[in-house]
C-alpha positions in Angstrom: 134.2 222.8 266.1 132.0 222.5 262.9 129.9 219.6 262.6 130.5 217.2 259.4 127.1 218.7 258.1 128.4 222.1 258.0 131.1 221.3 256.0 131.1 221.9 252.4 131.0 218.8 250.4 134.0 220.0 248.2 135.8 220.5 251.0 135.0 217.0 252.4 136.1 215.3 249.1 139.2 217.3 249.0 140.3 216.4 252.4 139.3 212.9 252.7 141.1 212.1 249.5 144.4 214.3 250.1 146.4 211.1 251.1 145.2 209.3 247.6 146.0 212.4 245.8 149.4 213.0 247.2 150.4 209.5 246.6 149.4 209.9 242.8 151.3 213.1 242.3 154.4 212.0 244.1 154.4 208.7 242.2 158.1 207.9 240.9 157.2 208.0 237.3 155.5 211.6 237.9 158.2 212.8 239.8 160.9 211.4 237.4 159.0 213.1 234.5 158.5 216.4 236.4 162.2 216.5 237.4 163.3 216.5 233.8 164.8 213.0 234.2 162.7 211.2 231.6 162.8 211.6 227.5 160.1 212.7 225.6 159.0 209.4 224.8 157.9 209.0 228.2 155.9 212.2 228.2 154.1 210.9 224.6 153.4 207.5 226.5 151.8 209.3 229.3 149.6 211.3 226.9 148.4 208.1 224.9 147.3 206.7 228.2 145.3 209.9 229.1 143.7 209.4 225.8 142.1 206.3 226.8 140.7 207.9 230.1 139.4 210.8 228.5 137.4 209.0 225.8 135.9 207.1 228.4 135.0 210.2 230.2 133.7 212.4 227.1 132.4 209.5 225.4 129.6 209.6 228.1 129.1 213.3 228.0 126.2 213.6 225.6 124.2 211.0 227.5 124.8 212.6 230.9 124.3 216.1 229.8 120.6 215.9 231.1 121.0 213.9 234.1 119.9 216.0 237.2 122.9 214.9 239.0 125.8 214.6 236.3 124.4 217.2 234.0 125.6 220.4 235.5 129.0 219.5 235.6 129.1 218.4 231.3 131.0 221.5 230.2 132.1 221.6 226.5 134.9 224.0 227.6 136.4 221.0 229.5 136.5 218.7 226.8 140.2 217.6 226.1 139.9 214.4 223.5 140.3 216.7 220.6 143.4 218.3 222.1 145.1 215.1 223.1 144.6 214.1 219.3 146.6 217.0 218.2 149.2 216.7 220.9 149.5 212.8 219.9 149.5 213.9 216.2 152.6 216.2 217.0 154.5 213.6 219.3 153.8 210.9 217.0 152.8 212.0 213.6 149.5 211.1 211.4 149.8 207.5 212.2 150.0 208.0 216.2 147.4 205.6 216.9 148.4 202.8 215.0 148.9 199.7 217.4 148.3 202.0 220.3 147.0 200.1 223.3 146.0 200.9 226.7 148.2 199.5 229.9 146.0 197.3 232.1 145.8 199.7 234.4 144.7 202.2 231.8 142.0 199.8 230.7 141.1 199.0 234.3 140.7 202.7 234.7 138.4 203.7 231.8 136.5 200.8 232.3 135.5 201.8 235.8 134.7 205.4 234.6 132.3 203.9 231.7 130.6 201.9 234.6 129.9 204.8 236.7 128.9 206.7 233.6 126.3 204.0 232.9 125.0 203.3 236.0 125.7 205.6 238.6 126.0 209.3 237.7 127.2 210.6 241.2 130.0 208.1 240.8 130.9 209.5 237.5 131.4 213.0 239.0 133.9 211.5 241.0 136.3 210.9 238.4 135.5 214.2 236.5 136.5 215.9 239.5 139.5 214.2 240.1 140.6 214.4 236.2 139.3 218.1 235.3 140.1 219.9 238.6 143.7 218.4 238.4 144.1 219.4 234.9 143.2 223.1 235.7 145.6 223.0 238.6 148.6 220.5 238.8 148.1 219.9 235.1 149.8 223.6 234.5 152.8 222.5 236.0 153.3 219.4 233.7 152.8 221.9 230.7 155.4 223.9 232.1 157.8 221.6 232.4 157.0 220.3 229.2 157.6 223.2 227.5 161.0 223.7 229.1 162.5 220.2 228.8 161.2 219.3 225.7 161.0 222.4 223.7 157.1 222.7 222.8 155.8 226.0 222.0 154.3 227.8 225.0 150.7 226.4 225.1 151.2 225.1 221.6 151.1 221.5 219.8 152.3 219.1 222.4 151.1 220.8 225.3 147.3 221.5 224.0 145.8 219.1 226.6 146.6 221.4 229.1 145.4 224.7 227.3 141.7 225.5 228.4 141.5 228.3 225.8 137.4 228.7 226.5 138.2 229.4 230.2 139.3 232.6 230.7 139.5 232.7 234.7 140.4 229.2 235.9 140.1 230.4 239.5 136.9 231.5 239.1 135.7 228.2 236.9 137.1 226.2 239.6 135.2 228.2 242.6 132.0 227.6 240.4 132.5 224.0 240.2 133.1 223.6 243.9 130.0 225.0 244.5 128.3 222.6 242.1 129.6 220.0 244.0 128.3 221.6 247.2 124.9 221.6 245.8 124.8 218.2 244.5 121.4 216.6 245.6 122.9 213.5 247.3 122.1 212.1 251.0 124.9 211.6 253.4 125.5 207.7 252.6 125.8 208.6 248.5 128.0 211.5 249.3 130.1 209.1 251.4 130.3 206.7 248.2 131.2 209.5 246.1 134.1 210.3 248.4 135.1 206.6 248.4 135.0 206.7 244.8 137.2 209.7 244.4 139.6 207.7 246.3 139.4 204.9 243.9 140.0 207.4 241.2 143.2 208.6 242.6 144.2 204.7 243.4 143.8 204.1 239.4 145.6 206.8 238.3 148.4 206.0 240.7 148.2 202.4 239.2 148.7 203.9 235.5 151.9 205.8 237.3 153.2 202.5 238.5 153.0 200.8 235.0 154.2 204.0 233.2 157.4 203.6 235.2 157.8 200.3 234.6 157.6 201.0 230.8 159.9 204.2 231.2 162.4 203.3 233.6 165.3 206.0 234.4 168.7 205.3 232.4 171.1 203.7 234.2 
């Protein structure tokens, strides 16, 4: 049996956070959304909340680009804020941001990302990993559902958040990303802290889904 030291860090993160990841994926809101049982207003509401999360993630990118821990993960081809804004303009018109506020769970999620970006670059990576690798993987299922359910053009306005035009080979990109995780210059204690932060990121995401489910219940 391999010792823990022989297990790649990317594998440790994935396996240790599997339960929390599954709970997020199987939330009632996401299950109903992917099942086509919610209207486009729920999809718009979800996209609005993502905007707050990605602003928190990406507003720190420039400051972290030169960081020895987080810097290698800052890749311009991952940036999603502009695509989210284009999708939201399509969904809500030019005034889409008027009166827009984060749900309490979203505000807590964004605040945690900002705290990590400011004081703990390795913790920021935990949030970076859970978001962007999820977008490149399960996010494509959401895109396909949105296109079929609400009639968005394939990879067009409304679903551009899920389209990584500058990543030609997503599978290779994800392999390289995992190699960066494996090469992180962290000791065992901080690696465990990053794993714990990854679990926390999924829990924060699940809390957002829970509040979205309350805001967009299934019709009776």
